[in-house]
C-alpha positions as CSV (number, residue, x, y, z in Angstrom):
1,M,156.3,105.8,50.4
2,P,153.1,103.9,51.3
3,A,150.3,103.8,48.8
4,S,147.4,106.0,49.7
5,S,144.0,104.4,50.4
6,S,141.5,104.5,47.6
7,S,138.7,105.6,50.0
8,P,140.3,107.5,52.9
9,T,137.9,108.4,55.7
10,A,140.4,109.9,58.2
11,P,139.1,113.5,57.9
12,V,135.5,112.4,58.1
13,S,136.0,109.8,60.8
14,G,137.3,112.2,63.4
15,Q,134.4,114.5,62.8
16,L,131.9,111.7,63.0
17,A,133.4,110.4,66.2
18,G,133.3,113.9,67.7
19,L,129.6,114.2,66.8
20,A,128.8,111.0,68.6
21,E,130.6,112.0,71.8
22,G,128.1,112.1,74.6
23,T,125.4,110.3,72.7
24,C,126.6,106.7,73.1
25,G,123.8,104.4,74.2
26,D,121.2,106.9,73.1
27,P,120.4,106.5,69.4
28,S,117.5,109.0,69.6
29,G,120.0,111.7,70.7
30,L,122.4,110.8,68.0
31,L,119.6,110.8,65.4
32,A,118.3,114.1,66.6
33,M,121.8,115.6,66.3
34,L,122.4,114.2,62.9
35,A,119.0,115.3,61.6
36,K,120.3,118.9,61.9
37,V,122.9,118.3,59.2
38,T,122.0,120.0,55.9
39,D,121.5,117.5,53.1
40,P,123.8,118.5,50.1
41,R,122.1,116.1,47.7
42,H,119.6,116.9,45.0
43,R,116.1,115.6,45.8
44,R,115.9,113.6,42.6
45,G,117.2,110.0,43.1
46,I,117.5,110.0,46.9
47,R,116.9,106.5,48.2
48,H,118.2,106.8,51.8
49,R,117.6,109.6,54.3
50,L,120.7,111.6,55.2
51,V,120.3,110.9,58.9
52,V,120.3,107.2,58.2
53,I,123.5,107.4,56.2
54,L,125.2,109.5,58.8
55,A,124.0,107.3,61.7
56,L,125.3,104.2,60.0
57,A,128.6,105.9,59.2
58,V,129.1,107.2,62.8
59,C,128.5,103.7,64.3
60,A,130.7,102.0,61.7
61,V,133.5,104.5,62.3
62,L,133.2,104.0,66.1
63,A,133.4,100.3,65.5
64,G,136.6,100.7,63.6
65,A,135.7,101.2,60.0
66,R,138.3,103.2,58.2
67,S,137.1,103.2,54.6
68,F,133.8,103.8,52.8
69,T,133.8,100.1,51.9
70,A,134.3,99.1,55.5
71,I,131.4,101.4,56.5
72,A,129.1,99.7,54.0
73,E,130.2,96.3,55.1
74,W,129.5,97.2,58.8
75,A,126.0,98.4,57.8
76,A,125.3,95.3,55.7
77,D,126.4,93.1,58.7
78,A,124.4,95.0,61.3
79,D,121.6,93.1,62.9
80,E,117.9,94.1,62.3
81,E,117.5,95.6,65.8
82,T,120.5,97.9,65.3
83,L,119.3,98.9,61.9
84,A,115.8,99.6,63.2
85,R,117.1,101.7,66.1
86,L,119.2,103.8,63.6
87,G,116.2,104.4,61.4
88,V,116.9,102.1,58.5
89,S,113.6,101.1,56.9
90,G,114.8,99.3,53.8
91,P,118.0,98.1,52.2
92,V,121.2,99.6,53.6
93,P,123.1,102.1,51.5
94,S,125.9,100.8,49.3
95,G,129.6,101.8,49.6
96,S,129.3,104.2,46.7
97,T,126.3,105.9,48.4
98,F,128.3,106.4,51.6
99,R,131.3,107.7,49.6
100,R,129.3,110.1,47.4
101,T,127.2,111.5,50.3
102,L,130.0,111.9,52.9
103,Q,132.3,113.5,50.3
104,H,129.7,116.2,49.6
105,L,129.1,117.2,53.2
106,D,130.4,120.5,54.4
107,A,133.2,119.5,56.8
108,D,133.4,123.0,58.3
109,A,129.8,122.7,59.5
110,F,130.8,119.7,61.6
111,D,133.6,121.7,63.1
112,A,131.4,124.6,64.2
113,P,130.8,124.8,67.9
114,R,127.5,123.2,69.0
115,P,125.5,124.6,72.0
116,G,126.3,122.6,75.1
117,A,129.1,120.7,73.4
118,R,132.3,120.0,75.4
119,R,135.6,121.0,73.9
């Protein structure tokens, strides 16, 4: 039996890829869609906007990232123009920030039908 990954993103990655469908090449459309996601975090201690974390995660997953560490590495390696277009205005989130934030999202909310979405 193969060992399980310490930071599996399979359930999240499918949902993130589905969110990005139809918005490729238009980061403003992606950011507008992701801005509608309810932030599950407490206000105290937030350093990164949820939309930025989600946008970085979506792009990293679409680029092949399959773990929270890989998402963080993709974000850290992204060029300044990409980061700016995705709304990053400071340091990129750490791997633990991606893990904690993405694990607390309501996955059922991502599965809910969106107006105008193709199925």
